[in-house]
C-alpha positions in Angstrom: -35.6 32.8 -7.3 -32.4 30.5 -6.9 -29.3 31.4 -5.7 -26.3 32.2 -8.0 -23.8 28.9 -8.1 -21.4 30.8 -5.7 -23.9 31.6 -3.5 -23.5 28.9 -0.4 -27.5 28.2 0.2 -29.2 30.1 3.5 -29.2 26.6 5.6 -25.2 26.2 5.4 -24.7 30.1 6.6 -26.5 29.4 10.0 -24.7 28.1 12.8 -26.3 25.3 15.2 -26.7 24.0 18.4 -24.4 21.1 17.0 -21.4 22.9 16.0 -18.8 25.0 17.8 -16.7 27.7 16.6 -13.5 25.3 15.7 -13.3 25.8 11.3 -13.9 23.0 9.4 -13.7 24.9 5.9 -12.5 28.3 5.5 -12.2 29.9 2.1 -9.6 31.9 2.3 -8.0 35.2 -0.1 -6.4 32.5 -2.6 -7.4 28.9 -1.5 -9.4 26.7 0.9 -8.1 25.1 4.5 -10.2 22.1 5.6 -9.6 21.1 9.2 -10.1 17.9 11.0 -9.6 17.1 14.7 -8.8 13.4 15.3 -10.4 12.0 18.6 -7.5 8.6 18.3 -4.1 8.6 18.8 -2.5 12.0 19.6 -5.3 14.1 18.7 -4.2 17.6 17.2 -5.8 19.0 14.2 -5.5 18.0 10.5 -5.0 20.6 7.8 -5.5 20.0 4.1 -4.0 23.9 3.4 -4.9 23.6 -0.9 -8.2 22.3 -1.0 -9.7 22.4 -4.4 -13.5 21.8 -5.5 -12.4 17.6 -6.2 -11.0 17.8 -2.2 -14.1 19.4 -1.2 -16.8 17.0 -3.4 -14.2 13.5 -2.1 -15.2 15.1 1.4 -18.4 15.8 1.4 -17.9 19.6 2.0 -19.6 23.1 0.4 -17.5 24.4 -2.3 -18.7 28.2 -1.5 -19.3 28.3 2.6 -17.7 28.1 5.2 -18.4 25.6 7.6 -17.5 24.8 11.7 -17.2 21.8 13.6 -19.8 19.4 14.3 -20.1 18.7 17.8 -20.6 14.6 16.5 -17.9 12.7 17.6 -18.6 10.4 15.2 -19.1 12.3 12.5 -15.7 14.0 13.1 -13.9 10.2 13.2 -15.2 9.6 9.7 -14.4 13.0 8.5 -11.0 12.3 9.7 -10.8 9.1 8.3 -11.7 10.4 5.0 -9.5 13.6 4.8 -6.3 11.7 5.9 -7.2 9.7 1.8 -5.9 12.9 0.6 -2.3 13.4 2.1 -3.3 16.1 4.9 -0.8 17.8 7.7 -1.2 17.0 11.3 -0.3 19.9 14.1 -0.4 19.3 17.9 -3.0 22.0 18.2 -4.1 24.5 15.9 -2.2 27.6 16.8 0.7 25.5 16.0 -0.8 25.7 12.0 -2.2 29.4 12.4 0.9 30.6 13.9 3.6 28.9 11.3 0.8 30.3 8.6 0.7 34.2 9.7 4.1 34.2 10.7 6.6 31.7 9.5 5.3 30.8 6.0 8.6 29.6 4.5 8.2 26.9 7.2 5.1 25.5 5.8 6.8 25.4 2.2 9.2 23.0 3.6 6.4 20.1 4.5 5.8 17.4 2.3 3.2 17.8 0.2 0.5 14.5 -0.7 -1.7 14.4 -3.8 -3.7 11.6 -3.9 -6.5 10.2 -6.6 -9.4 7.4 -6.3 -10.5 6.0 -9.0 -14.1 5.4 -8.9 -15.5 2.4 -10.6 -16.5 2.4 -13.8 -14.2 5.3 -15.7 -12.9 2.2 -17.1 -9.4 2.5 -16.2 -7.8 1.3 -12.9 -10.3 1.0 -10.2 -10.0 0.9 -6.5 -6.8 1.6 -5.0 -5.2 5.3 -5.5 -2.6 6.9 -7.1 -0.4 9.1 -5.2 2.0 12.0 -6.2 4.5 13.7 -3.4 6.7 16.2 -3.1 9.3 16.6 -0.7 8.6 21.0 -0.6 6.8 23.5 -2.1 9.6 23.7 -4.5 9.5 20.3 -5.9 5.7 20.4 -6.2 6.1 23.4 -8.2 8.9 21.1 -10.3 6.2 18.2 -10.7 3.3 20.2 -11.6 0.7 20.1 -8.7 -1.0 22.8 -10.3 -2.3 20.8 -12.9 -3.6 18.3 -10.5 -4.9 20.9 -8.9 -6.9 22.8 -11.6 -8.4 18.7 -12.7 -12.3 19.4 -12.4 -13.0 15.6 -11.5 -11.7 12.7 -9.7 -11.2 10.7 -12.6 -9.5 13.7 -14.3 -7.4 13.6 -11.6 -6.3 10.3 -11.7 -5.4 10.7 -15.4 -3.8 14.5 -14.5 -1.4 12.2 -11.8 -0.9 9.4 -13.6 0.8 11.6 -16.5 3.0 13.2 -13.7 4.6 9.8 -12.6 2.1 9.2 -9.4 2.7 5.6 -8.0 -0.6 3.4 -9.0 -0.9 1.3 -5.2 -3.7 -1.4 -5.6 -3.6 -1.7 -2.0 -3.8 1.8 -0.3 -2.5 0.3 2.9 1.0 -0.4 0.9 1.3 3.4 0.3 3.7 4.9 3.0 2.5 8.2 2.3 -0.9 7.2 3.3 0.1 5.5 6.0 -2.1 6.7 8.5 0.3 7.1 11.3 1.0 10.4 11.8 4.1 12.0 11.5 4.6 15.1 13.8 4.9 18.0 11.3 5.6 20.8 13.4 7.5 24.2 12.3 10.3 24.7 14.7 
């Protein structure tokens, strides 16, 4: 008997010796948060606070199950590199994000938001490169229609939505300063 589509396969709910108690995916009451723990540079924690099915699929993560951080350094490095393609926030430690989320959500609302879409081969439009839409804060994100982007059902559809929302297309992602991969310190003071 198969499980319902919203139920995670039982093997995804089992703890492994190769995992820690640090969160990887947290399915919350209103949204999903994905975390990454880079070992290079300044370390810290990467946070994607508004993940949807397209983001989770892009990251190779389950849409229906919480997950813990794996202990494999190489696997984590690859995950963080993939997260960086989606414009995460960076915090020195996980507690900084959790404290801001619980006690100072108005500070998180002031942080820049970056939404990206990566054209897939064979979509009949631009190939390679990246679409990038940036908002200086939550209010600007609402004005630019970020909710429409979050409602896209595929990366192909997300590309179309971003294009219509006025996103910038970069043939070479390295040219995009918003995906600089040199982390800005997004601390909430």
